[in-house]
DRENDO-1510 file (C-alpha; in Angstrom, 1 decimal, always signed):
<recs>
REC; n; res; u; v; w
REC; 1; MET; +134.0; +21.5; +122.2 .
REC; 2; ALA; +132.1; +18.4; +122.5 .
REC; 3; LYS; +128.7; +20.8; +122.0 .
REC; 4; LEU; +130.4; +22.3; +119.1 .
REC; 5; LEU; +131.6; +19.1; +117.3 .
REC; 6; GLN; +128.1; +17.4; +118.3 .
REC; 7; GLN; +126.1; +20.6; +116.8 .
REC; 8; LEU; +128.2; +20.8; +113.6 .
REC; 9; TRP; +128.0; +17.1; +113.2 .
REC; 10; THR; +124.2; +17.0; +113.6 .
REC; 11; ASP; +123.6; +20.4; +110.8 .
REC; 12; GLU; +122.1; +18.9; +107.7 .
REC; 13; ARG; +122.4; +22.7; +106.3 .
REC; 14; GLY; +125.8; +21.8; +104.1 .
REC; 15; GLN; +124.3; +18.2; +103.2 .
REC; 16; ASP; +121.5; +20.5; +101.1 .
REC; 17; ILE; +124.1; +22.3; +98.9 .
REC; 18; ALA; +126.0; +19.1; +98.3 .
REC; 19; GLU; +123.0; +17.0; +97.3 .
REC; 20; TYR; +122.1; +19.9; +94.6 .
REC; 21; ALA; +126.3; +20.1; +93.4 .
REC; 22; VAL; +125.0; +16.1; +92.9 .
REC; 23; MET; +122.1; +16.6; +90.7 .
REC; 24; LEU; +123.5; +19.5; +89.1 .
REC; 25; ALA; +126.2; +17.6; +87.7 .
REC; 26; VAL; +123.9; +14.6; +86.8 .
REC; 27; ILE; +121.9; +16.6; +84.9 .
REC; 28; LEU; +124.7; +18.4; +82.7 .
REC; 29; VAL; +125.8; +15.2; +82.2 .
REC; 30; ILE; +122.4; +13.7; +80.4 .
REC; 31; VAL; +122.0; +17.3; +78.7 .
REC; 32; VAL; +125.7; +17.4; +77.4 .
REC; 33; GLY; +125.8; +13.9; +76.2 .
REC; 34; THR; +122.1; +14.5; +74.7 .
REC; 35; ILE; +123.4; +17.4; +72.8 .
REC; 36; ARG; +126.4; +16.1; +71.7 .
REC; 37; LEU; +124.5; +12.8; +70.0 .
REC; 38; ILE; +121.5; +15.0; +68.7 .
REC; 39; GLY; +124.1; +16.5; +66.8 .
REC; 40; SER; +126.2; +14.3; +65.5 .
REC; 41; ASN; +123.1; +13.0; +63.8 .
REC; 42; ALA; +121.6; +16.1; +62.9 .
REC; 43; ASN; +124.7; +16.6; +60.8 .
REC; 44; ASN; +124.9; +12.9; +59.2 .
REC; 45; VAL; +120.8; +14.3; +58.0 .
REC; 46; PHE; +122.0; +17.2; +57.0 .
REC; 47; SER; +124.9; +15.8; +55.0 .
REC; 48; GLN; +122.5; +13.5; +53.3 .
REC; 49; VAL; +119.6; +16.2; +52.5 .
REC; 50; GLY; +122.5; +17.9; +50.6 .
REC; 51; SER; +124.3; +15.2; +49.0 .
REC; 52; ALA; +120.6; +14.4; +47.6 .
REC; 53; ILE; +120.0; +17.9; +46.5 .
REC; 54; GLN; +123.4; +17.6; +44.6 .
</recs>
C-alpha cells in the first residue's frame, strides 16, 4: 500500500494535464475578452459610418 501511495505521489502525468487545462482556460478568457472589446468597437464604428452616409 505504501508503495502505491508513493508511486501516485511521484507520478507527474496528471499534473501536465492540469497545467494544459489552466493555460487553455486563460487563453480562452483572453480571446473572448478581446473579441467582445473589438466587437463593440466595430459596431460603434459601423454605426458612425452609417450615420455619416445618411
